[in-house]
C-alpha positions in Angstrom: 12.0 33.2 -17.7 9.7 30.5 -19.1 7.6 28.4 -16.8 5.6 25.3 -17.8 1.9 25.2 -17.5 2.0 22.5 -14.9 4.5 24.5 -12.9 2.2 27.5 -13.1 -0.6 25.4 -11.9 1.4 24.1 -9.0 2.6 27.6 -8.1 -1.0 28.7 -8.1 -1.9 26.0 -5.6 1.0 26.6 -3.3 0.7 30.4 -3.3 -3.0 30.4 -2.8 -5.1 29.1 0.1 -5.8 25.8 -1.6 -3.9 23.8 1.0 -4.0 26.2 3.9 -6.9 25.2 6.1 -8.3 27.4 8.8 -8.3 25.8 12.2 -11.8 24.4 12.8 -13.2 25.5 16.2 -14.1 22.6 18.3 -17.5 22.7 19.9 -17.5 19.3 21.4 -15.5 18.7 24.6 -13.1 15.8 24.1 -11.1 13.4 26.3 -8.4 10.9 25.6 -9.9 7.5 25.0 -6.8 5.6 23.7 -4.1 5.2 26.3 -0.5 5.8 25.4 -1.1 8.2 22.6 1.6 10.9 22.4 -0.2 14.1 21.5 2.8 16.0 20.3 4.6 13.3 18.4 4.5 15.3 15.2 5.7 18.4 16.8 2.7 20.1 15.3 -0.5 20.1 17.3 -2.7 21.6 14.6 -1.6 19.4 11.8 -2.0 16.3 13.8 -5.4 17.2 15.0 -4.4 17.3 18.7 -6.6 19.9 20.5 -6.6 21.2 24.0 -9.9 19.4 24.6 -10.7 15.9 23.5 -14.0 14.1 23.0 -15.9 12.7 25.8 -18.3 11.2 23.4 -18.1 7.4 23.4 -20.4 7.1 20.4 -18.6 5.8 17.3 -18.9 8.1 14.3 -18.5 7.3 10.6 -18.4 10.2 8.1 -19.6 9.1 4.7 -18.5 11.4 1.9 -19.9 11.3 -1.7 -20.8 13.7 -4.5 -24.5 13.7 -3.7 -26.3 13.3 -0.3 -28.8 10.4 0.0 -31.6 12.9 0.0 -34.6 14.0 -2.1 -35.0 17.8 -1.9 -38.0 19.8 -3.2 -39.1 23.4 -2.7 -42.7 24.5 -2.6 -43.0 27.4 -5.1 -46.0 28.9 -3.3 -44.8 28.8 0.3 -41.1 28.8 -0.4 -40.5 26.0 2.0 -38.1 23.2 1.5 -39.0 19.6 2.1 -36.4 16.8 2.4 -36.6 13.0 2.6 -34.1 10.2 2.5 -33.6 8.4 -0.8 -34.3 4.8 0.2 -32.6 3.5 -3.0 -29.3 5.3 -2.2 -26.4 3.0 -1.5 -25.0 5.5 1.0 -28.2 5.1 3.1 -28.4 1.3 2.8 -24.8 0.8 3.9 -25.8 1.9 7.4 -27.1 -1.6 8.0 -23.5 -2.8 8.1 -22.7 -0.6 11.1 -23.5 -1.2 14.8 -26.7 0.4 16.0 -24.8 2.9 18.2 -22.8 4.3 15.3 -23.4 7.9 14.5 -23.3 8.2 10.7 -22.8 11.7 9.2 -23.2 12.3 5.5 -21.2 15.0 3.6 -22.2 15.8 0.0 -24.1 18.1 -2.3 -27.8 18.4 -2.9 -29.1 17.6 -6.4 -30.9 21.0 -6.5 -29.6 24.6 -6.3 -30.2 26.4 -3.0 -30.0 30.2 -2.9 -27.2 31.6 -0.8 -29.7 33.4 1.5 -31.2 30.0 2.4 -28.1 27.9 2.8 -27.6 28.5 6.5 -31.2 27.5 7.3 -31.1 24.5 5.0 -27.7 23.4 6.5 -29.2 23.6 10.0 -32.3 21.5 9.1 -30.2 18.9 7.3 -27.7 18.5 10.1 -30.4 18.4 12.9 -32.9 16.2 11.2 -30.9 14.1 8.7 -27.3 14.1 10.0 -26.3 15.5 6.6 -23.7 18.3 5.9 -24.4 19.9 2.5 -21.6 21.3 0.3 -23.1 24.2 -1.6 -21.2 24.6 -4.8 -21.7 27.7 -6.9 -23.6 26.8 -10.1 -20.7 27.6 -12.4 -18.2 25.6 -10.3 -20.7 22.7 -10.2 -21.0 22.8 -13.9 -17.2 22.7 -14.5 -16.6 20.1 -11.8 -19.4 17.6 -12.4 -20.5 18.1 -16.0 -17.0 19.2 -17.0 -14.1 17.4 -15.5 -15.9 14.4 -14.0 -18.4 13.5 -16.8 -16.5 14.8 -19.9 -13.1 13.7 -18.9 -12.7 11.3 -16.0 -15.8 9.2 -16.6 -15.0 8.4 -20.3 -11.3 7.8 -19.6 -12.1 5.4 -16.8 -14.4 3.6 -19.2 -11.6 3.3 -21.8 -12.6 6.1 -24.0 -9.7 8.3 -25.1 -10.1 11.9 -26.5 -8.5 11.0 -29.8 -10.3 13.9 -31.6 -12.7 16.6 -30.5 -15.7 14.7 -32.0 -15.1 11.8 -29.6 -14.2 13.1 -26.2 -13.0 16.4 -24.8 -9.4 17.5 -24.6 -7.9 18.1 -21.2 -8.8 21.6 -19.8 -6.8 22.9 -16.8 -9.6 25.2 -15.9 -11.8 22.1 -15.3 -9.0 20.5 -13.4 -8.9 23.6 -11.1 -12.6 23.3 -10.6 -12.2 19.7 -9.6 -9.5 20.7 -7.0 -11.6 23.6 -5.7 -14.6 21.3 -5.2 -12.6 18.7 -3.4 -11.3 21.5 -1.2 -14.8 22.6 -0.3 -15.7 19.0 0.6 -12.6 18.9 2.9 -13.7 22.1 4.6 -17.1 20.6 5.3 -15.6 17.5 6.8 -13.5 19.5 9.1 -16.6 21.1 10.6 -17.8 17.7 12.0 -14.7 15.5 12.4 -13.1 14.4 15.6 -9.8 13.3 13.9 -8.6 11.0 16.6 -11.8 9.0 16.8 -13.8 9.3 13.6 -13.5 7.2 10.4 -14.0 8.9 7.0 -15.2 6.9 4.0 -14.9 8.7 0.7 -16.8 7.4 -2.4 -16.0 7.4 -6.1 -14.0 9.2 -8.7 -15.6 12.7 -8.1 -13.4 13.0 -4.9 -10.1 11.3 -5.7 -7.9 14.2 -4.5 -9.9 14.7 -1.3 -7.5 12.3 0.7 -4.6 14.7 0.2 -6.6 17.7 1.6 -7.6 15.7 4.6 -4.2 14.1 5.2 -2.6 17.6 4.9 -4.9 18.8 7.7 -4.9 15.7 10.0 -1.8 13.5 9.6 -3.5 10.6 11.3 -7.0 10.8 9.9 -8.6 7.4 9.5 -9.5 7.5 5.9 -10.9 5.0 3.4 -11.7 5.4 -0.3 -13.9 3.2 -2.6 -13.9 3.5 -6.3 -17.3 2.5 -7.8 -16.2 2.9 -11.4 -13.7 0.8 -13.3 -10.0 1.7 -13.0 -8.5 1.6 -16.5 -5.3 -0.2 -17.5 -2.1 1.7 -17.2 -2.0 2.2 -21.0 -5.2 4.2 -20.8 -4.6 5.9 -17.4 -1.1 7.1 -18.3 -2.6 9.4 -20.9 -4.2 11.5 -18.1 -2.1 14.7 -17.8 -2.6 14.7 -14.0 -2.1 11.0 -13.5 0.6 11.3 -10.8 -1.3 13.9 -8.8 -4.4 11.6 -8.6 -2.4 8.5 -7.8 -0.5 10.3 -5.0 -3.8 11.7 -3.6 -5.4 8.3 -3.5 -2.3 6.9 -1.7 -3.0 9.4 1.2 -5.9 7.1 2.1 -5.4 4.1 4.5 -7.6 1.7 2.5 -8.5 1.8 -1.2 -11.4 -0.3 -2.3 -12.3 -1.8 -5.8 -15.1 -4.0 -7.0 -12.9 -6.5 -8.8 -9.3 -7.7 -8.9 -8.9 -6.4 -12.4 -9.6 -2.8 -11.3 -7.2 -3.2 -8.3 -4.6 -4.8 -10.5 -4.7 -1.9 -12.9 -4.3 0.6 -10.1 -1.3 -1.3 -8.7 0.2 -1.5 -12.1 -0.1 2.3 -12.5 1.5 2.8 -9.0 4.4 0.5 -10.1 4.9 2.0 -13.6 4.4 5.7 -12.7 5.5 5.9 -9.1 7.9 3.0 -8.8 6.0 1.4 -6.0 5.9 -2.3 -5.3 3.1 -4.2 -3.5 3.0 -7.4 -1.6 0.4 -9.6 0.0 0.5 -9.8 3.8 -1.6 -12.6 5.3 -4.1 -12.2 2.5 -4.2 -8.4 2.5 -2.6 -6.5 -0.4 -0.5 -3.6 0.8 1.6 -0.8 -0.8 4.5 0.7 1.2 4.3 4.4 0.7 6.9 6.4 2.7 6.6 4.2 5.7 2.8 3.9 5.6 1.1 0.8 4.4 -1.8 1.6 2.1 -4.1 -1.4 1.9 -6.1 -2.6 -1.1 -9.6 -4.0 -0.6 -11.3 -6.1 -3.3 -15.0 -6.6 -2.7 -18.0 -6.0 -5.0 -20.8 -4.1 -3.4 -24.1 -5.8 -2.7 -27.8 -5.0 -2.7 -30.2 -4.2 0.1 -32.3 -7.4 0.5 -35.0 -5.8 2.7 -35.6 -2.9 0.2 -36.2 -5.4 -2.6 -38.4 -7.7 -0.6 -40.4 -4.7 0.6 -40.9 -3.6 -3.0 -42.0 -7.1 -4.0 -44.5 -7.2 -1.2 -45.9 -3.7 -2.2 -49.5 -3.9 -3.5 -48.4 -1.9 -6.6 -45.9 -4.6 -7.5 -48.6 -7.3 -7.4 -51.0 -5.1 -9.5 -48.2 -4.4 -12.0 -47.3 -8.1 -12.3 -50.9 -9.0 -13.3 -50.9 -6.2 -15.9 -47.6 -7.4 -17.4 -48.9 -11.0 -17.5 -52.0 -9.9 -19.3 -50.1 -7.6 -21.7 -47.6 -10.3 -22.9 -50.0 -13.2 -22.7 -47.6 -16.1 -22.1 -44.6 -14.8 -24.0 -41.2 -15.3 -22.5 -39.7 -12.0 -21.3 -36.0 -11.0 -21.5 -35.4 -7.9 -19.4 -32.8 -5.3 -19.5 -32.4 -2.2 -17.3 -29.8 0.4 -18.2 -29.0 4.1 -18.2 -29.0 5.7 -21.6 -25.3 6.2 -22.3 -22.7 5.0 -24.8 -21.2 2.3 -22.5 -24.3 0.3 -21.6 -24.5 -1.5 -24.9 -28.2 -1.1 -25.4 -28.0 -1.0 -29.2 -25.7 -4.1 -29.2 -28.3 -5.9 -27.1 -31.1 -5.0 -29.5 -28.9 -6.2 -32.5 -28.4 -9.5 -30.6 -32.2 -9.8 -30.3 -32.5 -9.3 -34.1 -29.9 -11.9 -34.7 -31.7 -14.4 -32.4 -35.0 -14.0 -34.3 -33.2 -14.4 -37.6 -31.4 -17.6 -36.6 -34.4 -19.1 -34.7 -37.6 -18.2 -36.5 -39.5 -20.5 -34.2 -39.0 -18.0 -31.4 -40.8 -15.2 -33.3 -44.0 -14.3 -31.4 -42.8 -16.2 -28.3 -40.1 -14.0 -26.8 -40.0 -10.2 -26.0 -37.0 -8.1 -25.0 -38.3 -5.4 -22.5 -35.6 -2.7 -22.3 -36.1 -0.2 -19.5 -34.1 2.9 -20.2 -33.2 5.0 -17.2 -32.8 8.8 -17.9 -29.3 9.7 -18.9 -27.1 11.1 -16.2 -25.2 13.4 -18.6 -26.1 15.2 -21.8 -24.1 15.3 -24.9 -24.0 14.4 -28.6 -22.7 10.9 -27.9 -25.8 10.2 -25.7 -28.1 11.5 -28.3 -26.5 9.4 -31.0 -26.7 6.3 -28.8 -30.4 7.0 -28.2 -31.1 7.6 -31.9 -29.3 4.4 -32.9 -31.3 2.3 -30.3 -34.6 3.7 -31.5 -33.8 3.1 -35.2 -32.7 -0.4 -34.6 -35.7 -1.2 -32.5 -38.1 0.2 -35.1 -36.4 -1.9 -37.8 -36.7 -5.1 -35.7 -40.3 -4.5 -34.8 -41.2 -3.7 -38.5 -39.4 -6.9 -39.7 -40.4 -9.4 -37.1 -43.5 -7.9 -35.4 -47.1 -8.3 -36.3 -50.4 -7.2 -34.7 -50.3 -7.9 -31.0 -46.5 -8.6 -31.0 -43.5 -6.4 -30.7 -40.2 -8.2 -30.3 -38.5 -5.2 -28.6 -40.4 -3.0 -26.1 -38.5 0.2 -25.1 -39.7 1.8 -21.9 -38.0 5.2 -22.1 -39.2 7.0 -19.0 -38.6 7.2 -15.2 -39.9 3.8 -14.1 -40.9 3.4 -10.4 -39.0 0.8 -8.4 -42.0 -1.4 -7.9 -42.5 -1.6 -11.6 -39.0 -2.7 -12.2 -39.3 -5.4 -9.6 -42.4 -6.7 -11.3 -40.5 -7.1 -14.6 -37.6 -8.7 -12.8 -40.0 -11.2 -11.2 -41.6 -12.2 -14.5 -38.5 -12.3 -16.8 -37.2 -15.6 -17.9 -33.8 -14.1 -18.5 -32.0 -10.8 -17.6 -29.3 -9.4 -19.9 -26.7 -6.8 -19.0 -24.6 -6.1 -22.1 -22.5 -3.1 -21.1 -19.2 -2.6 -22.9 -17.7 -1.2 -19.7 -19.3 -0.7 -16.3 -18.0 -0.4 -12.8 -20.3 -2.8 -10.9 -24.0 -2.9 -12.1 -26.4 -4.4 -9.6 -29.2 -5.2 -12.0 -28.3 -8.9 -12.0 -28.3 -9.1 -8.2 -31.8 -7.4 -8.1 -33.1 -9.7 -10.7 -32.0 -12.8 -8.8 -33.7 -11.7 -5.6 -36.9 -10.8 -7.4 -36.9 -14.2 -9.1 -36.6 -15.8 -5.6 -39.8 -13.9 -4.8 -41.8 -13.5 -1.6 -45.1 -15.1 -0.4 -47.2 -12.1 -1.6 -45.5 -12.1 -5.0 -46.1 -15.9 -5.3 -49.8 -15.2 -4.7 -49.8 -12.6 -7.5 -48.0 -15.0 -9.9 -50.3 -17.9 -8.7 -47.3 -20.2 -8.0 -47.0 -22.5 -5.1 -44.9 -21.3 -2.2 -41.7 -23.3 -1.9 -41.7 -24.3 -5.6 -38.3 -24.4 -7.3 -37.1 -21.0 -8.5 -35.2 -20.3 -11.7 -33.3 -17.4 -13.2 -30.9 -17.0 -16.1 -28.3 -14.3 -16.6 -26.5 -13.2 -19.7 -23.8 -10.7 -18.5 -21.0 -8.9 -20.2 -17.5 -9.9 -19.1 -16.7 -6.2 -18.9 -18.8 -5.4 -15.9 -17.8 -5.5 -12.2 -20.4 -8.1 -11.1 -19.4 -10.6 -13.7 -16.7 -12.4 -11.6 -19.1 -13.0 -8.7 -21.8 -14.6 -10.9 -20.1 -17.9 -11.8 -23.4 -19.4 -13.0 -24.1 -16.6 -15.5 -23.5 -16.9 -19.3 -20.7 -14.5 -19.8 -20.4 -12.8 -23.2 -18.4 -10.3 -25.2 -21.0 -7.6 -25.9 -19.3 -6.8 -29.2 -19.8 -10.3 -30.5 -23.4 -10.1 -31.7 -23.6 -13.8 -32.7 -22.2 -15.0 -29.3 -24.8 -12.8 -27.4 -27.6 -14.2 -29.6 -26.5 -17.7 -28.9 -26.3 -17.0 -25.2 -29.9 -15.7 -25.2 -31.0 -18.8 -27.0 -29.2 -21.0 -24.5 -30.7 -19.1 -21.5 -34.2 -19.5 -22.9 -33.9 -23.1 -23.8 -31.9 -24.4 -20.9 -33.6 -27.2 -18.9 -35.4 -26.0 -15.8 -33.3 -28.1 -13.4 -30.1 -26.5 -14.6 -31.7 -23.0 -14.4 -32.7 -23.9 -10.8 -29.2 -25.0 -9.8 -27.7 -21.8 -11.2 -30.3 -19.7 -9.5 -29.7 -21.3 -6.1 -26.0 -20.7 -6.4 -26.4 -17.1 -7.3 -29.1 -16.5 -4.6 -26.8 -17.9 -1.9 -24.1 -15.5 -2.9 -26.3 -12.4 -3.4 -28.2 -12.9 -0.1 -25.1 -13.4 2.0 -23.0 -10.7 0.3 -25.4 -7.8 0.6 -24.7 -4.2 1.1 -24.5 -4.5 4.8 -21.8 -7.3 4.5 -19.9 -5.0 2.0 -20.0 -2.0 4.3 -19.1 -4.0 7.4 -16.2 -5.8 5.7 -14.8 -2.6 4.3 -15.0 -0.8 7.7 -13.4 -3.8 9.5 -10.4 -3.6 7.1 -10.2 0.2 7.5 -10.0 -0.2 11.3 -7.3 -2.8 10.9 -5.4 -0.5 8.5 -5.5 2.4 11.0 -4.3 0.4 14.0 -0.7 1.6 13.8 -1.4 5.2 13.4 -0.2 6.2 16.8 2.7 3.8 17.0 4.8 5.8 14.5 6.1 9.3 14.1 4.7 11.3 11.3 5.9 14.2 9.2 4.1 15.9 6.3 6.4 16.4 3.3 5.9 17.7 -0.3 4.1 20.6 -1.8 0.6 20.8 -3.4 -0.8 17.5 -4.6 2.6 15.9 -4.0 2.0 16.1 -0.2 2.3 12.8 1.6 3.0 11.6 5.1 6.4 10.2 6.1 5.6 7.6 8.8 8.5 6.0 10.7 9.0 3.9 13.8 10.0 6.1 16.9 13.4 4.4 16.9 14.0 4.9 13.2 15.2 8.4 12.4 17.3 10.3 9.9 21.0 10.1 10.7 22.3 13.5 11.9 25.7 14.4 10.5 26.5 16.5 13.6 25.7 13.6 15.9 27.8 11.0 14.0 30.7 13.4 13.5 30.7 14.1 17.2 30.8 10.3 18.0 33.4 9.8 15.3 35.8 12.4 16.8 35.6 10.8 20.3 36.6 7.3 19.0 40.0 5.9 17.9 39.3 2.5 16.2 36.6 2.7 13.6 35.1 0.2 11.2 33.2 1.6 8.2 31.2 -0.7 5.8 29.7 0.8 2.6 27.5 -0.9 0.0 28.2 0.1 -3.6 25.2 0.2 -5.9 22.5 2.5 -4.5 24.7 3.7 -1.7 27.8 5.5 -3.1 26.6 5.3 -6.7 22.9 5.9 -7.6 21.0 2.9 -9.1 19.7 5.2 -11.9 23.2 6.2 -13.0 24.3 4.9 -16.4 28.0 5.3 -15.4 28.5 2.6 -12.8 32.1 3.6 -11.9 32.6 5.8 -8.8 32.8 9.5 -9.3 36.0 11.5 -8.5 34.3 12.8 -5.4 33.7 9.3 -4.1 37.3 8.3 -4.7 38.5 11.4 -3.0 36.4 11.0 0.1 37.2 7.3 0.5 41.0 8.1 0.2 40.6 10.8 2.9 38.9 8.3 5.2 41.4 5.5 4.5 44.4 7.8 5.1 43.4 8.0 8.8 45.2 5.0 10.4 42.3 4.8 13.0 39.9 3.8 10.2 39.2 0.4 8.6 37.1 1.1 5.5 35.4 -1.6 3.3 33.3 -1.5 0.2 31.0 -4.5 0.5 29.3 -5.3 -2.8 27.7 -8.0 -4.9 29.8 -6.9 -7.9 32.8 -9.0 -9.1 36.4 -8.5 -7.9 37.8 -7.4 -11.2 35.3 -4.5 -11.6 35.8 -3.3 -8.1 39.6 -3.6 -8.3 39.7 -1.5 -11.4 37.3 1.2 -10.1 39.1 1.6 -6.8 42.7 1.2 -8.0 43.4 4.7 -6.7 42.4 3.8 -3.2 45.5 2.1 -1.7 44.2 1.5 1.8 40.5 0.6 0.9 39.3 -2.9 1.8 37.0 -4.6 -0.7 34.6 -7.5 -0.2 33.4 -8.6 -3.7 30.5 -10.9 -4.6 28.9 -10.4 -1.2 32.1 -11.3 0.5 33.2 -14.5 -1.3 36.3 -12.5 -2.1 38.0 -10.2 0.5 41.0 -7.9 0.2 42.1 -5.7 3.1 44.0 -3.2 0.9 45.2 -2.8 -2.7 48.6 -4.4 -1.9 47.1 -7.5 -0.1 46.0 -10.7 -1.8 42.4 -11.8 -2.3 41.0 -14.2 0.2 38.0 -16.5 -0.3 35.5 -17.7 2.2 36.0 -21.3 3.0 32.8 -22.7 1.5 32.3 -25.6 -0.9 34.4 -24.9 -4.0 32.4 -27.2 -6.2 30.4 -25.0 -8.7 28.7 -27.9 -10.5 25.4 -26.2 -9.7 26.2 -23.5 -12.2 25.6 -26.0 -15.0 22.1 -26.5 -13.7 21.2 -22.8 -13.0 22.6 -21.2 -16.1 20.4 -23.0 -18.7 17.3 -22.2 -16.7 18.3 -18.5 -16.6 19.0 -18.5 -20.3 15.4 -19.7 -20.9 14.0 -16.7 -19.0 16.5 -14.3 -20.6 15.3 -15.4 -24.1 11.7 -15.0 -23.0 12.1 -11.6 -21.2 13.2 -8.7 -23.4 15.6 -6.4 -21.6 16.9 -9.1 -19.1 20.5 -10.4 -19.0 22.7 -12.8 -17.1 25.7 -11.6 -15.1 28.2 -14.5 -14.4 30.5 -14.3 -11.4 33.1 -16.6 -10.0 31.0 -17.6 -7.0 27.5 -16.7 -8.2 25.3 -16.1 -11.2 22.8 -13.2 -11.4 19.7 -12.6 -13.6 18.9 -8.9 -14.1 15.6 -7.5 -15.2 15.8 -3.8 -14.6 15.6 -3.0 -18.3 12.6 -5.3 -18.9 8.9 -4.3 -18.7 8.3 -3.7 -14.9 5.3 -5.9 -14.6 6.5 -8.7 -16.9 10.0 -8.6 -15.4 8.7 -8.9 -11.9 6.4 -11.7 -12.9 9.3 -13.6 -14.6 11.5 -13.1 -11.6 9.0 -14.8 -9.3 8.7 -17.7 -11.7 12.5 -17.9 -12.1 12.9 -17.9 -8.3 10.5 -20.8 -7.9 12.0 -22.7 -10.8 15.6 -22.4 -9.5 14.6 -23.3 -6.0 13.1 -26.5 -7.3 16.0 -27.6 -9.6 18.6 -26.6 -7.0 16.9 -28.0 -4.0 19.7 -30.5 -3.3 22.6 -28.2 -4.0 24.6 -26.2 -1.4 23.3 -22.8 -2.7 20.8 -20.2 -1.9 18.5 -18.5 -4.4 17.6 -15.0 -3.5 15.6 -12.2 -5.1 17.0 -8.6 -4.7 16.3 -5.3 -6.3 15.4 -6.3 -9.9 17.7 -9.4 -9.7 17.5 -13.1 -9.0 20.8 -14.5 -7.7 22.2 -17.9 -7.0 25.2 -18.1 -4.7 26.9 -20.6 -2.3 25.4 -21.1 1.1 27.1 -19.0 3.8 28.1 -16.2 1.5 26.5 -13.1 2.9 27.4 -9.5 3.6 26.6 -10.2 7.3 29.3 -12.9 7.4 31.8 -10.5 5.9 31.1 -7.8 8.5 31.3 -10.4 11.3 34.6 -11.7 10.0 36.2 -8.2 9.7 35.1 -7.2 13.1 36.2 -10.5 14.7 39.7 -10.0 13.0 40.0 -6.5 14.4 39.1 -7.8 17.9 41.5 -10.8 17.7 44.3 -8.4 16.6 43.8 -6.4 19.8 42.1 -3.5 18.0 38.5 -3.8 18.9 36.4 -1.1 17.2 34.7 1.5 19.3 32.9 3.0 16.3 31.0 1.0 13.6 29.3 2.6 10.6 27.4 0.5 8.1 25.4 1.9 5.1 23.4 0.0 2.5 20.2 0.1 0.5 19.4 -3.5 -0.4 18.0 -6.6 1.2 21.4 -8.1 1.3 22.6 -5.2 3.5 20.1 -6.1 6.2 22.4 -9.0 7.0 25.2 -6.5 7.7 23.0 -4.4 9.9 22.1 -7.4 12.0 25.6 -8.7 12.1 27.4 -5.6 13.3 25.0 -5.3 16.3 25.4 -9.0 17.2 29.2 -9.0 16.9 29.6 -5.8 18.8 27.5 -6.9 21.8 28.8 -10.5 21.8 32.4 -9.3 22.2 33.9 -9.2 25.7 34.6 -5.5 25.6 34.5 -3.2 28.6 32.6 -0.6 26.5 30.2 -1.3 23.7 31.1 0.5 20.5 29.0 3.2 18.9 26.8 1.5 16.3 25.4 3.3 13.3 23.4 1.1 11.0 22.0 3.2 8.2 19.7 2.4 5.2 19.1 4.4 2.2 15.6 5.7 1.9 12.7 5.5 4.3 11.6 1.9 4.4 11.3 -1.0 6.9 14.8 -2.0 7.9 16.8 -3.5 10.7 18.9 -0.3 10.6 18.1 2.4 13.2 18.9 5.3 10.9 18.3 6.3 7.3 19.6 8.8 4.8 17.5 9.9 1.8 19.9 9.2 -1.1 23.4 8.9 -2.3 23.9 12.7 -2.1 23.2 12.6 1.6 25.6 9.7 2.0 28.4 11.5 0.2 27.8 14.6 2.3 28.0 12.4 5.5 31.3 10.8 4.4 32.7 14.2 3.5 31.9 15.3 7.0 33.6 12.3 8.5 36.6 12.8 6.2 36.9 16.4 7.3 36.9 15.3 11.0 39.8 12.9 10.0 41.9 15.7 8.5 45.3 16.4 10.2 44.1 19.7 11.5 41.1 18.1 13.1 43.3 15.4 14.7 45.8 17.9 15.9 43.1 19.9 17.6 41.8 16.8 19.2 45.2 15.7 20.5 45.9 19.2 21.8 42.6 19.2 23.6 43.2 15.7 25.2 46.7 16.7 26.3 45.4 19.9 27.9 42.7 18.1 29.7 45.1 15.4 31.0 47.4 18.0 32.3 44.8 19.8 34.3 
C-alpha cells in the first residue's frame, strides 16, 4: 500500500504525542468569577479547562508569547553565575504600558543564549520569580532547524515574496524542518499550560515563528482567549499558495480569536487566502472584519504598531546623546545629513539606496560636498550567501561613489557597520535633514517613527543643538511603498525602491523643500506618532481581543478534526445536529405531515457537475410520496421545466419552481402562479446591466427564468466574482428602484425577482391550504442550505403557531452545515440528508404502518 508523504506526516502527528497534552497540575486555588458559566457544557472537563478548583485571584493576567523573551542574559565565565536584565528596547516589554497597572504580565519565550540542561531548573526559577518570564529551552539542534531552518530559510523569505525557484536562491521545502517547527510550537504550548488559568487569562502570541501554536492551545482549552499578531508581511495568495503546508498554517491561525496585521494589504492577502484555499467568506460587522469559522467568529485587527515615546525621549535626554550630537556636528561641519538605519539583509534595499544617492549626485552636481548619506547597518539576524552578497554589493557601490564624488574631508556615503548604541542612533536622527527607508519588502519598520520623535527633540537636546526651545521643527521622510508604516505616514514621499531615478528625485525634493512645508508635514506626522504609540497599539488590540471572546461561554463547543486540521465547532445551545432517531420517532407518532426540501445544496451537492437528481433521491422521494399521510414539496429557485423533467418519475411530488412563483401539487395537476404583478418590463432594464457584468467577468453567465433573472459567478475568480457581484447588486438596486422587484444576493448569484415571491410565502400558502382543507399538519419538516431558505424556516414556525390548532405541530427546521441560521437543527451535508430521508421513508413503509396500526388497536382495546 502506498501512502503519500503528507499522509505519513499526519499519521506521525496523530499517532505520536504531538497533540496529546498531559494535564497540567493546578497549584493556584480557583473560584468562579463569571456567573452563569456552565462548567460541563463540552462534556469534557479537561479539554475545556474546567478544574475542580477555580482561581480566587482577581488580578488580571496577560500571557505574552514570542520567540524570544525581552531579556538580556549573560553568564560570568569565572563564577559560573547567570545575570539577567530586561531589554528596554523590546516591543514585548514596552507594550506593558498599554495594560492597567494591576495586570499581571507573564512572558513565554526562549533566551538568546544556550543554557545547560543542568542549570535550566534554576534559571527557570529565577526568571519566573524575578522577571515573570517562563523560558522555553530548545535543544540546540531543534533550535537550529526551527529558527535558522524553517523560519529564516523558508517562511521569512516566502513572506517577503521570495520564492525558492532554484537552490541558489532560496531553500526547497524540507519536511524535517517543518517537523522541527511543529515540535517547537508544541514546547511553547506546554510552557503556556504551566502558567495559564484558561477561564480568566488572555494569551497574545506574536509573529510567524509561532503560527501553529493556536491549534495546540485550542486543542487543550476549547475556550482559551487567544490573540495572534503577525509582525511580518502576509504575502498575496499567489505567493502563499506555493507553501506545501499552506492549509495547515491557515487553519492553525483560525484557531485564534483575533488575528492582527499592520496594514490592510496584509489582512486582505490573508482573507483572500482563506477564501481561495478554505472557501471562507468574511464580512464587516459594525466596523470589525470577521470570518465565520465553524460557528466561531475570528476577528481581524488592522493596526500598525507604535513606538515607546518615553524610551526615545529618555535617550534624547541622556548625556551621551548630547555629547554624540556635538561630535557629529563637528564631524560633518554644516553638511546636510540623510540618515538610514537598516538590518543587513536582502530585503532592506541598502544597495538601492546607495545607488539612488549616486544618481542624485550625478544629476545635481551642486549638491556634491553638501550632503552626506549616513547608513547605519545593524548586524544581520541570519547568515547566508544572500546576506554576504548584499553586504559585498553595498560596500563595492559605496567605494565607487566615494571614489567618484568624494574628496579630502568629504565622503558622500558613510557606512557605519557595527552595533550602534541607541543613544548614538537618536543623535543621528536628531541631526538628519531627511530619513530614507528604502526596503523592497518589510513588515512594519519603526525607523521613520523614531526619526520623527527625535526631530521633535527635547529641551536638553535643544541645548546641545543650540536651537531655541519652541522653534518650528522640521523632518522629511522618503519611504518605500512596500513597508508597513507607509500608509500611516501620509506626509512622507513614497517611492518605489526599484526605481532609482524616482528615489533620487525624492531625496532632492526632500532636501530642497521649503521649511514651512517641512514643518507642516512634520507636525502631521508627530501628532499621529505621539498618539498612536506602542501603549495605544497594545491597549487597542487587547480591547478587541476581550470583545472577540465575550461569547465564549454562550455557546456549546466541540473539538473536531485530527492533527493540524483540529478546530472548534461552536454552536448556540438551541442549535444542534438533527438526530435521525428523534425525528423518526416524532414522524411515526404523527399522521398529517408536510415536508419541504430545497434542491441545490440540499438533495444535490453544489459541487456536483450533474445537476439532475440521483436514482437514490428519486427512490426515497417516491417512497415518501406514496404515504398518503405525507405532503412532500421540492422548493427551488430553478425553473419549472428543469424540475418537471428531473422529477417526472415522482407522481405525487409537489414542486415549487422559481422560489414559488410556479406551484404544482402533483405531476397530474396544473401549474399555478402566485398572484403578483404580471408585468415583466423590468427585465428589459435588468438584462442589459447583467450582460455588461457578464462580458467583464470571465466565468459568469445569466440564467433567464419566466419570473426572474439570475447572474451566476461560481465559475469566475472568487475574489473578482464576489467584487463584481457587490457592484452588480448596487447597480441593479439603483436602476430598479421604482420597479416592483427585489434584488438579492445568494450563494454565488445575484437575482432579480418580483416582490412577494419567496420560499417563505410558498411554505405559508401550502400549510394554509392544508389547514383550510381540514388536514392541518402535525409534523412539519423543512430542509435548506441557502439564504432564501431562511424565509421558509421563519414561515413554518409562524404559520404553525398562528393556526388555531389544539396541539402545535412538531416543527423541524434544518439547515445544511453549521452556520448562523433561523433553523434549530443542522445536518452536515447532502449525504446526511439522504440518510435522514431514507430513515423517514423506511418508517413510512407498509410494514412500519402495519405495526403502528396494530399497536394502536391493541392499546385502544386495553
